Backbone of each chain as nested JSON, in Angstrom:
{
  "chains": [
    {"id": "A", "residues": [
      {"number": 1, "name": "MET", "atoms": {"N": [57.524, -20.614, 55.053], "CA": [56.338, -19.993, 55.651], "C": [56.27, -18.517, 55.261]}},
      {"number": 2, "name": "LYS", "atoms": {"N": [55.111, -18.101, 54.791], "CA": [54.921, -16.703, 54.417], "C": [53.884, -16.035, 55.324]}},
      {"number": 3, "name": "ASN", "atoms": {"N": [53.868, -14.716, 55.291], "CA": [52.906, -13.974, 56.101], "C": [51.6, -13.764, 55.35]}},
      {"number": 4, "name": "PHE", "atoms": {"N": [50.501, -13.984, 56.054], "CA": [49.189, -13.762, 55.475], "C": [48.33, -13.001, 56.477]}},
      {"number": 5, "name": "GLN", "atoms": {"N": [47.34, -12.312, 55.965], "CA": [46.305, -11.784, 56.844], "C": [44.969, -12.36, 56.395]}},
      {"number": 6, "name": "ILE", "atoms": {"N": [44.258, -12.933, 57.357], "CA": [42.931, -13.434, 57.055], "C": [41.897, -12.676, 57.892]}},
      {"number": 7, "name": "GLN", "atoms": {"N": [40.676, -12.765, 57.441], "CA": [39.568, -12.081, 58.114], "C": [38.495, -13.13, 58.379]}},
      {"number": 8, "name": "ILE", "atoms": {"N": [38.06, -13.234, 59.616], "CA": [37.004, -14.181, 59.96], "C": [35.8, -13.377, 60.419]}},
      {"number": 9, "name": "ARG", "atoms": {"N": [34.72, -13.521, 59.681], "CA": [33.512, -12.762, 60.008], "C": [32.5, -13.707, 60.633]}},
      {"number": 10, "name": "VAL", "atoms": {"N": [32.037, -13.354, 61.818], "CA": [31.109, -14.211, 62.563], "C": [29.789, -13.465, 62.728]}},
      {"number": 11, "name": "ARG", "atoms": {"N": [28.701, -14.137, 62.378], "CA": [27.382, -13.491, 62.548], "C": [26.352, -14.504, 63.039]}},
      {"number": 12, "name": "PHE", "atoms": {"N": [25.328, -13.997, 63.672], "CA": [24.265, -14.873, 64.163], "C": [23.533, -15.518, 63.0]}},
      {"number": 13, "name": "LYS", "atoms": {"N": [23.138, -16.778, 63.186], "CA": [22.312, -17.439, 62.193], "C": [20.937, -16.793, 62.144]}},
      {"number": 14, "name": "GLU", "atoms": {"N": [20.302, -16.916, 60.988], "CA": [18.949, -16.389, 60.8], "C": [18.029, -16.93, 61.895]}},
      {"number": 15, "name": "GLY", "atoms": {"N": [17.262, -16.053, 62.515], "CA": [16.279, -16.505, 63.493], "C": [16.778, -16.545, 64.922]}},
      {"number": 16, "name": "ILE", "atoms": {"N": [18.085, -16.376, 65.115], "CA": [18.616, -16.362, 66.483], "C": [18.416, -14.965, 67.07]}},
      {"number": 17, "name": "LEU", "atoms": {"N": [17.869, -14.916, 68.253], "CA": [17.604, -13.641, 68.918], "C": [18.911, -12.983, 69.343]}},
      {"number": 18, "name": "ASP", "atoms": {"N": [19.078, -11.716, 68.981], "CA": [20.317, -11.007, 69.312], "C": [19.98, -9.75, 70.11]}},
      {"number": 19, "name": "PRO", "atoms": {"N": [20.008, -9.83, 71.431], "CA": [19.592, -8.697, 72.268], "C": [20.466, -7.456, 72.069]}},
      {"number": 20, "name": "GLN", "atoms": {"N": [21.753, -7.661, 71.77], "CA": [22.642, -6.509, 71.562], "C": [22.174, -5.681, 70.356]}},
      {"number": 21, "name": "SER", "atoms": {"N": [21.849, -6.364, 69.274], "CA": [21.38, -5.65, 68.079], "C": [20.06, -4.946, 68.345]}},
      {"number": 22, "name": "GLN", "atoms": {"N": [19.183, -5.609, 69.105], "CA": [17.9, -4.991, 69.425], "C": [18.085, -3.741, 70.277]}},
      {"number": 23, "name": "ALA", "atoms": {"N": [19.028, -3.807, 71.215], "CA": [19.287, -2.653, 72.078], "C": [19.84, -1.488, 71.266]}},
      {"number": 24, "name": "ILE", "atoms": {"N": [20.722, -1.786, 70.319], "CA": [21.285, -0.719, 69.483], "C": [20.201, -0.111, 68.608]}},
      {"number": 25, "name": "GLU", "atoms": {"N": [19.337, -0.962, 68.071], "CA": [18.232, -0.476, 67.248], "C": [17.346, 0.479, 68.061]}},
      {"number": 26, "name": "ALA", "atoms": {"N": [17.021, 0.08, 69.284], "CA": [16.175, 0.92, 70.138], "C": [16.885, 2.233, 70.482]}},
      {"number": 27, "name": "ALA", "atoms": {"N": [18.182, 2.154, 70.743], "CA": [18.937, 3.366, 71.085], "C": [18.994, 4.318, 69.889]}},
      {"number": 28, "name": "LEU", "atoms": {"N": [19.167, 3.78, 68.694], "CA": [19.21, 4.643, 67.503], "C": [17.859, 5.323, 67.283]}},
      {"number": 29, "name": "GLN", "atoms": {"N": [16.778, 4.581, 67.519], "CA": [15.446, 5.175, 67.403], "C": [15.291, 6.34, 68.388]}},
      {"number": 30, "name": "LYS", "atoms": {"N": [15.753, 6.123, 69.593], "CA": [15.643, 7.18, 70.619], "C": [16.464, 8.404, 70.249]}},
      {"number": 31, "name": "LEU", "atoms": {"N": [17.57, 8.18, 69.54], "CA": [18.421, 9.294, 69.103], "C": [17.874, 9.959, 67.835]}},
      {"number": 32, "name": "GLN", "atoms": {"N": [16.617, 9.644, 67.504], "CA": [15.936, 10.249, 66.355], "C": [16.371, 9.703, 64.998]}},
      {"number": 33, "name": "PHE", "atoms": {"N": [17.034, 8.554, 64.988], "CA": [17.29, 7.904, 63.693], "C": [16.085, 7.005, 63.379]}},
      {"number": 34, "name": "LYS", "atoms": {"N": [14.979, 7.674, 63.04], "CA": [13.704, 6.969, 62.877], "C": [13.688, 6.075, 61.638]}},
      {"number": 35, "name": "SER", "atoms": {"N": [14.573, 6.341, 60.716], "CA": [14.53, 5.581, 59.463], "C": [15.26, 4.236, 59.543]}},
      {"number": 36, "name": "VAL", "atoms": {"N": [15.834, 3.938, 60.716], "CA": [16.527, 2.653, 60.877], "C": [15.506, 1.53, 60.996]}},
      {"number": 37, "name": "GLU", "atoms": {"N": [15.691, 0.489, 60.209], "CA": [14.721, -0.615, 60.212], "C": [15.271, -1.887, 60.837]}},
      {"number": 38, "name": "LYS", "atoms": {"N": [16.569, -2.103, 60.736], "CA": [17.132, -3.328, 61.276], "C": [18.625, -3.144, 61.52]}},
      {"number": 39, "name": "VAL", "atoms": {"N": [19.093, -3.714, 62.621], "CA": [20.523, -3.644, 62.94], "C": [21.022, -5.057, 63.201]}},
      {"number": 40, "name": "ALA", "atoms": {"N": [22.185, -5.374, 62.673], "CA": [22.832, -6.64, 63.011], "C": [24.293, -6.343, 63.333]}},
      {"number": 41, "name": "CYS", "atoms": {"N": [24.793, -6.931, 64.426], "CA": [26.186, -6.713, 64.824], "C": [26.988, -7.971, 64.522]}},
      {"number": 42, "name": "ASP", "atoms": {"N": [27.928, -7.844, 63.624], "CA": [28.808, -8.971, 63.327], "C": [30.161, -8.735, 64.0]}},
      {"number": 43, "name": "LYS", "atoms": {"N": [30.903, -9.832, 64.163], "CA": [32.265, -9.712, 64.677], "C": [33.244, -9.995, 63.555]}},
      {"number": 44, "name": "LEU", "atoms": {"N": [34.323, -9.244, 63.564], "CA": [35.304, -9.377, 62.494], "C": [36.672, -9.559, 63.137]}},
      {"number": 45, "name": "PHE", "atoms": {"N": [37.251, -10.72, 62.956], "CA": [38.58, -10.984, 63.512], "C": [39.609, -10.873, 62.388]}},
      {"number": 46, "name": "MET", "atoms": {"N": [40.548, -9.947, 62.549], "CA": [41.628, -9.794, 61.58], "C": [42.838, -10.518, 62.162]}},
      {"number": 47, "name": "ILE", "atoms": {"N": [43.33, -11.52, 61.465], "CA": [44.391, -12.347, 62.028], "C": [45.61, -12.378, 61.109]}},
      {"number": 48, "name": "ASP", "atoms": {"N": [46.752, -11.955, 61.656], "CA": [48.031, -12.082, 60.942], "C": [48.642, -13.418, 61.334]}},
      {"number": 49, "name": "LEU", "atoms": {"N": [49.034, -14.195, 60.344], "CA": [49.626, -15.497, 60.66], "C": [50.617, -15.924, 59.585]}},
      {"number": 50, "name": "LYS", "atoms": {"N": [51.396, -16.926, 59.927], "CA": [52.314, -17.514, 58.963], "C": [51.718, -18.824, 58.465]}},
      {"number": 51, "name": "ALA", "atoms": {"N": [51.87, -19.089, 57.161], "CA": [51.383, -20.349, 56.605], "C": [52.185, -20.668, 55.355]}},
      {"number": 52, "name": "GLU", "atoms": {"N": [52.058, -21.917, 54.903], "CA": [52.793, -22.353, 53.706], "C": [52.253, -21.665, 52.454]}},
      {"number": 53, "name": "ASP", "atoms": {"N": [50.924, -21.587, 52.379], "CA": [50.303, -20.964, 51.206], "C": [48.914, -20.433, 51.581]}},
      {"number": 54, "name": "GLU", "atoms": {"N": [48.246, -19.847, 50.603], "CA": [46.937, -19.226, 50.856], "C": [45.92, -20.247, 51.359]}},
      {"number": 55, "name": "GLY", "atoms": {"N": [45.957, -21.423, 50.756], "CA": [45.017, -22.468, 51.151], "C": [45.175, -22.841, 52.613]}},
      {"number": 56, "name": "GLN", "atoms": {"N": [46.424, -22.97, 53.057], "CA": [46.642, -23.339, 54.458], "C": [46.216, -22.197, 55.397]}},
      {"number": 57, "name": "ALA", "atoms": {"N": [46.451, -20.963, 54.972], "CA": [46.056, -19.823, 55.813], "C": [44.541, -19.834, 56.047]}},
      {"number": 58, "name": "VAL", "atoms": {"N": [43.787, -20.042, 54.985], "CA": [42.33, -20.06, 55.108], "C": [41.883, -21.279, 55.921]}},
      {"number": 59, "name": "GLN", "atoms": {"N": [42.544, -22.408, 55.683], "CA": [42.225, -23.629, 56.415], "C": [42.436, -23.429, 57.927]}},
      {"number": 60, "name": "LEU", "atoms": {"N": [43.545, -22.789, 58.292], "CA": [43.798, -22.493, 59.709], "C": [42.702, -21.588, 60.264]}},
      {"number": 61, "name": "GLY", "atoms": {"N": [42.297, -20.61, 59.475], "CA": [41.23, -19.713, 59.898], "C": [39.937, -20.467, 60.184]}},
      {"number": 62, "name": "ARG", "atoms": {"N": [39.621, -21.429, 59.339], "CA": [38.404, -22.217, 59.549], "C": [38.494, -23.022, 60.853]}},
      {"number": 63, "name": "GLN", "atoms": {"N": [39.676, -23.571, 61.116], "CA": [39.853, -24.322, 62.366], "C": [39.706, -23.406, 63.585]}},
      {"number": 64, "name": "MET", "atoms": {"N": [40.3, -22.203, 63.511], "CA": [40.195, -21.253, 64.635], "C": [38.741, -20.884, 64.9]}},
      {"number": 65, "name": "ALA", "atoms": {"N": [37.999, -20.647, 63.826], "CA": [36.594, -20.272, 63.983], "C": [35.816, -21.418, 64.622]}},
      {"number": 66, "name": "ASN", "atoms": {"N": [36.039, -22.621, 64.133], "CA": [35.318, -23.775, 64.676], "C": [35.663, -24.049, 66.126]}},
      {"number": 67, "name": "GLN", "atoms": {"N": [36.923, -23.871, 66.481], "CA": [37.359, -24.247, 67.828], "C": [37.188, -23.138, 68.851]}},
      {"number": 68, "name": "LEU", "atoms": {"N": [37.229, -21.876, 68.417], "CA": [37.231, -20.805, 69.409], "C": [36.351, -19.604, 69.062]}},
      {"number": 69, "name": "LEU", "atoms": {"N": [36.46, -19.113, 67.834], "CA": [35.93, -17.771, 67.566], "C": [34.418, -17.733, 67.324]}},
      {"number": 70, "name": "ALA", "atoms": {"N": [33.874, -18.821, 66.808], "CA": [32.434, -18.842, 66.546], "C": [31.768, -19.886, 67.425]}},
      {"number": 71, "name": "ASN", "atoms": {"N": [30.552, -19.583, 67.816], "CA": [29.707, -20.584, 68.455], "C": [28.877, -21.178, 67.324]}},
      {"number": 72, "name": "VAL", "atoms": {"N": [29.303, -22.326, 66.824], "CA": [28.703, -22.824, 65.577], "C": [27.26, -23.288, 65.739]}},
      {"number": 73, "name": "VAL", "atoms": {"N": [26.794, -23.386, 66.973], "CA": [25.38, -23.699, 67.181], "C": [24.514, -22.498, 66.761]}},
      {"number": 74, "name": "MET", "atoms": {"N": [24.988, -21.315, 67.111], "CA": [24.179, -20.109, 66.885], "C": [24.73, -19.192, 65.8]}},
      {"number": 75, "name": "GLU", "atoms": {"N": [25.981, -19.412, 65.417], "CA": [26.622, -18.448, 64.53], "C": [27.179, -19.108, 63.271]}},
      {"number": 76, "name": "ASN", "atoms": {"N": [27.18, -18.351, 62.198], "CA": [27.879, -18.732, 60.968], "C": [29.174, -17.953, 60.876]}},
      {"number": 77, "name": "PHE", "atoms": {"N": [30.13, -18.481, 60.12], "CA": [31.347, -17.7, 59.894], "C": [31.814, -17.841, 58.454]}},
      {"number": 78, "name": "GLU", "atoms": {"N": [32.567, -16.832, 58.02], "CA": [33.211, -16.844, 56.701], "C": [34.676, -16.473, 56.881]}},
      {"number": 79, "name": "VAL", "atoms": {"N": [35.546, -17.198, 56.228], "CA": [36.975, -16.885, 56.287], "C": [37.407, -16.363, 54.923]}},
      {"number": 80, "name": "GLU", "atoms": {"N": [38.143, -15.269, 54.92], "CA": [38.58, -14.65, 53.674], "C": [40.048, -14.276, 53.781]}},
      {"number": 81, "name": "LEU", "atoms": {"N": [40.765, -14.426, 52.702], "CA": [42.155, -13.984, 52.665], "C": [42.177, -12.488, 52.369]}},
      {"number": 82, "name": "VAL", "atoms": {"N": [42.837, -11.711, 53.223], "CA": [42.887, -10.26, 53.006], "C": [44.142, -9.883, 52.236]}},
      {"number": 83, "name": "SER", "atoms": {"N": [45.289, -10.387, 52.696], "CA": [46.518, -10.081, 51.979], "C": [47.521, -11.203, 52.167]}},
      {"number": 84, "name": "ALA", "atoms": {"N": [48.393, -11.341, 51.189], "CA": [49.384, -12.412, 51.224], "C": [50.771, -11.794, 51.397]}}
    ]},
    {"id": "B", "residues": [
      {"number": 1, "name": "MET", "atoms": {"N": [11.556, 7.967, 49.676], "CA": [12.498, 7.271, 50.557], "C": [12.72, 5.855, 50.029]}},
      {"number": 2, "name": "LYS", "atoms": {"N": [13.969, 5.482, 49.871], "CA": [14.294, 4.143, 49.381], "C": [15.012, 3.354, 50.471]}},
      {"number": 3, "name": "ASN", "atoms": {"N": [15.065, 2.045, 50.274], "CA": [15.748, 1.198, 51.244], "C": [17.228, 1.063, 50.91]}},
      {"number": 4, "name": "PHE", "atoms": {"N": [18.058, 1.162, 51.924], "CA": [19.495, 0.982, 51.755], "C": [20.023, 0.082, 52.868]}},
      {"number": 5, "name": "GLN", "atoms": {"N": [21.122, -0.556, 52.583], "CA": [21.848, -1.209, 53.672], "C": [23.242, -0.597, 53.73]}},
      {"number": 6, "name": "ILE", "atoms": {"N": [23.621, -0.179, 54.934], "CA": [24.977, 0.338, 55.117], "C": [25.705, -0.537, 56.122]}},
      {"number": 7, "name": "GLN", "atoms": {"N": [27.014, -0.435, 56.071], "CA": [27.878, -1.213, 56.966], "C": [28.799, -0.219, 57.664]}},
      {"number": 8, "name": "ILE", "atoms": {"N": [28.818, -0.286, 58.998], "CA": [29.704, 0.596, 59.767], "C": [30.73, -0.277, 60.467]}},
      {"number": 9, "name": "ARG", "atoms": {"N": [31.982, -0.077, 60.111], "CA": [33.044, -0.891, 60.695], "C": [33.804, -0.055, 61.716]}},
      {"number": 10, "name": "VAL", "atoms": {"N": [33.892, -0.564, 62.939], "CA": [34.525, 0.169, 64.03], "C": [35.746, -0.61, 64.495]}},
      {"number": 11, "name": "ARG", "atoms": {"N": [36.881, 0.067, 64.571], "CA": [38.097, -0.613, 65.05], "C": [38.893, 0.304, 65.961]}},
      {"number": 12, "name": "PHE", "atoms": {"N": [39.699, -0.299, 66.809], "CA": [40.536, 0.496, 67.699], "C": [41.578, 1.268, 66.906]}},
      {"number": 13, "name": "LYS", "atoms": {"N": [41.866, 2.482, 67.369], "CA": [42.953, 3.245, 66.762], "C": [44.282, 2.568, 67.044]}},
      {"number": 14, "name": "GLU", "atoms": {"N": [45.226, 2.834, 66.176], "CA": [46.592, 2.327, 66.334], "C": [47.123, 2.711, 67.721]}},
      {"number": 15, "name": "GLY", "atoms": {"N": [47.67, 1.736, 68.434], "CA": [48.305, 2.033, 69.707], "C": [47.394, 1.906, 70.91]}},
      {"number": 16, "name": "ILE", "atoms": {"N": [46.1, 1.735, 70.676], "CA": [45.173, 1.559, 71.801], "C": [45.214, 0.091, 72.237]}},
      {"number": 17, "name": "LEU", "atoms": {"N": [45.377, -0.103, 73.521], "CA": [45.453, -1.456, 74.076], "C": [44.086, -2.136, 73.99]}},
      {"number": 18, "name": "ASP", "atoms": {"N": [44.073, -3.347, 73.445], "CA": [42.806, -4.065, 73.286], "C": [42.912, -5.432, 73.979]}},
      {"number": 19, "name": "PRO", "atoms": {"N": [42.458, -5.508, 75.232], "CA": [42.62, -6.746, 76.01], "C": [41.875, -7.932, 75.399]}},
      {"number": 20, "name": "GLN", "atoms": {"N": [40.743, -7.676, 74.748], "CA": [39.995, -8.775, 74.139], "C": [40.821, -9.447, 73.038]}},
      {"number": 21, "name": "SER", "atoms": {"N": [41.438, -8.638, 72.197], "CA": [42.276, -9.205, 71.134], "C": [43.456, -9.964, 71.707]}},
      {"number": 22, "name": "GLN", "atoms": {"N": [44.044, -9.423, 72.764], "CA": [45.184, -10.105, 73.388], "C": [44.765, -11.447, 73.974]}},
      {"number": 23, "name": "ALA", "atoms": {"N": [43.582, -11.481, 74.587], "CA": [43.092, -12.728, 75.178], "C": [42.849, -13.776, 74.095]}},
      {"number": 24, "name": "ILE", "atoms": {"N": [42.289, -13.345, 72.975], "CA": [42.03, -14.286, 71.875], "C": [43.343, -14.796, 71.297]}},
      {"number": 25, "name": "GLU", "atoms": {"N": [44.309, -13.894, 71.163], "CA": [45.63, -14.297, 70.665], "C": [46.237, -15.365, 71.577]}},
      {"number": 26, "name": "ALA", "atoms": {"N": [46.167, -15.125, 72.886], "CA": [46.719, -16.086, 73.846], "C": [45.977, -17.421, 73.784]}},
      {"number": 27, "name": "ALA", "atoms": {"N": [44.655, -17.348, 73.644], "CA": [43.856, -18.581, 73.586], "C": [44.187, -19.382, 72.328]}},
      {"number": 28, "name": "LEU", "atoms": {"N": [44.372, -18.682, 71.207], "CA": [44.721, -19.384, 69.963], "C": [46.083, -20.069, 70.091]}},
      {"number": 29, "name": "GLN", "atoms": {"N": [47.013, -19.381, 70.728], "CA": [48.338, -19.977, 70.951], "C": [48.206, -21.256, 71.777]}},
      {"number": 30, "name": "LYS", "atoms": {"N": [47.395, -21.193, 72.81], "CA": [47.201, -22.361, 73.679], "C": [46.55, -23.511, 72.929]}},
      {"number": 31, "name": "LEU", "atoms": {"N": [45.722, -23.173, 71.945], "CA": [45.069, -24.215, 71.135], "C": [45.987, -24.717, 70.023]}},
      {"number": 32, "name": "GLN", "atoms": {"N": [47.265, -24.377, 70.13], "CA": [48.282, -24.861, 69.176], "C": [48.272, -24.146, 67.828]}},
      {"number": 33, "name": "PHE", "atoms": {"N": [47.628, -22.982, 67.759], "CA": [47.776, -22.18, 66.542], "C": [49.001, -21.286, 66.726]}},
      {"number": 34, "name": "LYS", "atoms": {"N": [50.175, -21.923, 66.663], "CA": [51.419, -21.219, 66.984], "C": [51.792, -20.182, 65.931]}},
      {"number": 35, "name": "SER", "atoms": {"N": [51.229, -20.303, 64.741], "CA": [51.644, -19.4, 63.669], "C": [50.897, -18.065, 63.696]}},
      {"number": 36, "name": "VAL", "atoms": {"N": [49.993, -17.909, 64.664], "CA": [49.259, -16.645, 64.773], "C": [50.169, -15.561, 65.336]}},
      {"number": 37, "name": "GLU", "atoms": {"N": [50.207, -14.419, 64.677], "CA": [51.098, -13.349, 65.117], "C": [50.369, -12.146, 65.688]}},
      {"number": 38, "name": "LYS", "atoms": {"N": [49.163, -11.915, 65.223], "CA": [48.442, -10.738, 65.718], "C": [46.951, -10.927, 65.467]}},
      {"number": 39, "name": "VAL", "atoms": {"N": [46.158, -10.485, 66.43], "CA": [44.707, -10.57, 66.296], "C": [44.113, -9.192, 66.57]}},
      {"number": 40, "name": "ALA", "atoms": {"N": [43.164, -8.791, 65.765], "CA": [42.412, -7.564, 66.044], "C": [40.936, -7.868, 65.864]}},
      {"number": 41, "name": "CYS", "atoms": {"N": [40.12, -7.423, 66.806], "CA": [38.67, -7.659, 66.725], "C": [37.969, -6.359, 66.349]}},
      {"number": 42, "name": "ASP", "atoms": {"N": [37.354, -6.351, 65.205], "CA": [36.589, -5.175, 64.802], "C": [35.104, -5.454, 64.991]}},
      {"number": 43, "name": "LYS", "atoms": {"N": [34.322, -4.379, 65.05], "CA": [32.871, -4.532, 65.116], "C": [32.279, -4.093, 63.79]}},
      {"number": 44, "name": "LEU", "atoms": {"N": [31.27, -4.817, 63.359], "CA": [30.669, -4.531, 62.067], "C": [29.163, -4.413, 62.278]}},
      {"number": 45, "name": "PHE", "atoms": {"N": [28.624, -3.215, 62.077], "CA": [27.188, -3.008, 62.229], "C": [26.557, -2.953, 60.838]}},
      {"number": 46, "name": "MET", "atoms": {"N": [25.637, -3.879, 60.591], "CA": [24.909, -3.877, 59.321], "C": [23.563, -3.223, 59.592]}},
      {"number": 47, "name": "ILE", "atoms": {"N": [23.285, -2.124, 58.915], "CA": [22.08, -1.352, 59.222], "C": [21.203, -1.175, 57.991]}},
      {"number": 48, "name": "ASP", "atoms": {"N": [19.956, -1.636, 58.106], "CA": [18.961, -1.398, 57.05], "C": [18.223, -0.116, 57.407]}},
      {"number": 49, "name": "LEU", "atoms": {"N": [18.138, 0.783, 56.453], "CA": [17.444, 2.043, 56.738], "C": [16.819, 2.616, 55.481]}},
      {"number": 50, "name": "LYS", "atoms": {"N": [15.973, 3.603, 55.698], "CA": [15.369, 4.331, 54.575], "C": [16.051, 5.68, 54.457]}},
      {"number": 51, "name": "ALA", "atoms": {"N": [16.308, 6.098, 53.218], "CA": [16.917, 7.414, 53.003], "C": [16.528, 7.908, 51.623]}},
      {"number": 52, "name": "GLU", "atoms": {"N": [16.76, 9.207, 51.393], "CA": [16.421, 9.804, 50.093], "C": [17.329, 9.268, 48.985]}},
      {"number": 53, "name": "ASP", "atoms": {"N": [18.625, 9.163, 49.304], "CA": [19.584, 8.694, 48.307], "C": [20.801, 8.094, 49.024]}},
      {"number": 54, "name": "GLU", "atoms": {"N": [21.742, 7.617, 48.23], "CA": [22.921, 6.953, 48.787], "C": [23.722, 7.879, 49.704]}},
      {"number": 55, "name": "GLY", "atoms": {"N": [23.842, 9.12, 49.27], "CA": [24.607, 10.082, 50.061], "C": [23.996, 10.277, 51.443]}},
      {"number": 56, "name": "GLN", "atoms": {"N": [22.675, 10.361, 51.49], "CA": [22.019, 10.559, 52.785], "C": [22.167, 9.315, 53.659]}},
      {"number": 57, "name": "ALA", "atoms": {"N": [22.095, 8.13, 53.04], "CA": [22.246, 6.885, 53.807], "C": [23.615, 6.84, 54.494]}},
      {"number": 58, "name": "VAL", "atoms": {"N": [24.649, 7.172, 53.74], "CA": [26.001, 7.144, 54.304], "C": [26.156, 8.243, 55.359]}},
      {"number": 59, "name": "GLN", "atoms": {"N": [25.562, 9.399, 55.085], "CA": [25.62, 10.514, 56.024], "C": [24.964, 10.129, 57.36]}},
      {"number": 60, "name": "LEU", "atoms": {"N": [23.815, 9.465, 57.299], "CA": [23.147, 8.996, 58.52], "C": [24.043, 8.001, 59.253]}},
      {"number": 61, "name": "GLY", "atoms": {"N": [24.696, 7.125, 58.506], "CA": [25.602, 6.164, 59.122], "C": [26.733, 6.848, 59.883]}},
      {"number": 62, "name": "ARG", "atoms": {"N": [27.262, 7.903, 59.312], "CA": [28.356, 8.635, 59.977], "C": [27.85, 9.273, 61.279]}},
      {"number": 63, "name": "GLN", "atoms": {"N": [26.629, 9.801, 61.228], "CA": [26.062, 10.4, 62.447], "C": [25.839, 9.337, 63.528]}},
      {"number": 64, "name": "MET", "atoms": {"N": [25.337, 8.159, 63.123], "CA": [25.11, 7.078, 64.102], "C": [26.423, 6.644, 64.746]}},
      {"number": 65, "name": "ALA", "atoms": {"N": [27.45, 6.532, 63.93], "CA": [28.754, 6.108, 64.457], "C": [29.279, 7.141, 65.447]}},
      {"number": 66, "name": "ASN", "atoms": {"N": [29.19, 8.416, 65.076], "CA": [29.69, 9.475, 65.956], "C": [28.909, 9.57, 67.258]}},
      {"number": 67, "name": "GLN", "atoms": {"N": [27.598, 9.366, 67.166], "CA": [26.767, 9.577, 68.347], "C": [26.631, 8.351, 69.233]}},
      {"number": 68, "name": "LEU", "atoms": {"N": [26.771, 7.145, 68.643], "CA": [26.479, 5.962, 69.447], "C": [27.438, 4.796, 69.235]}},
      {"number": 69, "name": "LEU", "atoms": {"N": [27.72, 4.462, 67.978], "CA": [28.342, 3.155, 67.726], "C": [29.843, 3.129, 67.956]}},
      {"number": 70, "name": "ALA", "atoms": {"N": [30.5, 4.254, 67.775], "CA": [31.952, 4.284, 67.969], "C": [32.306, 5.194, 69.132]}},
      {"number": 71, "name": "ASN", "atoms": {"N": [33.344, 4.82, 69.841], "CA": [33.933, 5.721, 70.826], "C": [35.069, 6.434, 70.092]}},
      {"number": 72, "name": "VAL", "atoms": {"N": [34.785, 7.643, 69.627], "CA": [35.725, 8.281, 68.702], "C": [37.044, 8.7, 69.35]}},
      {"number": 73, "name": "VAL", "atoms": {"N": [37.109, 8.637, 70.659], "CA": [38.392, 8.889, 71.328], "C": [39.357, 7.732, 71.054]}},
      {"number": 74, "name": "MET", "atoms": {"N": [38.831, 6.514, 71.091], "CA": [39.69, 5.338, 70.965], "C": [39.509, 4.574, 69.663]}},
      {"number": 75, "name": "GLU", "atoms": {"N": [38.43, 4.867, 68.942], "CA": [38.105, 4.034, 67.783], "C": [37.934, 4.852, 66.508]}},
      {"number": 76, "name": "ASN", "atoms": {"N": [38.279, 4.235, 65.406], "CA": [37.99, 4.786, 64.085], "C": [36.8, 4.053, 63.49]}},
      {"number": 77, "name": "PHE", "atoms": {"N": [36.122, 4.699, 62.559], "CA": [35.05, 3.973, 61.874], "C": [35.037, 4.3, 60.39]}},
      {"number": 78, "name": "GLU", "atoms": {"N": [34.454, 3.371, 59.628], "CA": [34.261, 3.559, 58.184], "C": [32.819, 3.202, 57.864]}},
      {"number": 79, "name": "VAL", "atoms": {"N": [32.181, 4.027, 57.069], "CA": [30.811, 3.738, 56.648], "C": [30.826, 3.403, 55.162]}},
      {"number": 80, "name": "GLU", "atoms": {"N": [30.136, 2.328, 54.804], "CA": [30.123, 1.879, 53.42], "C": [28.691, 1.531, 53.029]}},
      {"number": 81, "name": "LEU", "atoms": {"N": [28.348, 1.836, 51.795], "CA": [27.042, 1.425, 51.288], "C": [27.139, -0.017, 50.809]}},
      {"number": 82, "name": "VAL", "atoms": {"N": [26.276, -0.889, 51.316], "CA": [26.315, -2.292, 50.906], "C": [25.346, -2.539, 49.756]}},
      {"number": 83, "name": "SER", "atoms": {"N": [24.118, -2.072, 49.896], "CA": [23.159, -2.256, 48.805], "C": [22.114, -1.155, 48.834]}},
      {"number": 84, "name": "ALA", "atoms": {"N": [21.585, -0.869, 47.661], "CA": [20.599, 0.211, 47.543], "C": [19.242, -0.404, 47.222]}}
    ]}
  ]
}
């Protein structure tokens, strides 16, 4: 078993209403950042784990996202290997 | 004024206690992901904006992070240009 770091990025699917992003957009406008046109807030989970190889590390990441980290009805996710 | 997309990544400083990450770590362990050793949750703001040039776009991003998006006492941030 070797040490790996993976990154799981979770974001809302196209068309899903995201009140947090809208609130940040409105707050930035109020702070005079008038040139802001759109804000999206993604979540980024950095996970250190042990695995047999890179493939297994990414595979574990996909399982974690499906089971816990992402709401797959409303969100998409991407798993990436950061370091081996 | 041209369109740019910037990305602002906000993460806790080293040594700051992050209960959300700890809770996710514990939940993953309970779901039988025993090989997980550490979890960190970062925030990623994707911002579409208008600016004169790339330098101004990144500069605006730094101001937004300082004024609203990051708690600079506990968090670090990085601003990156994603697309011009």
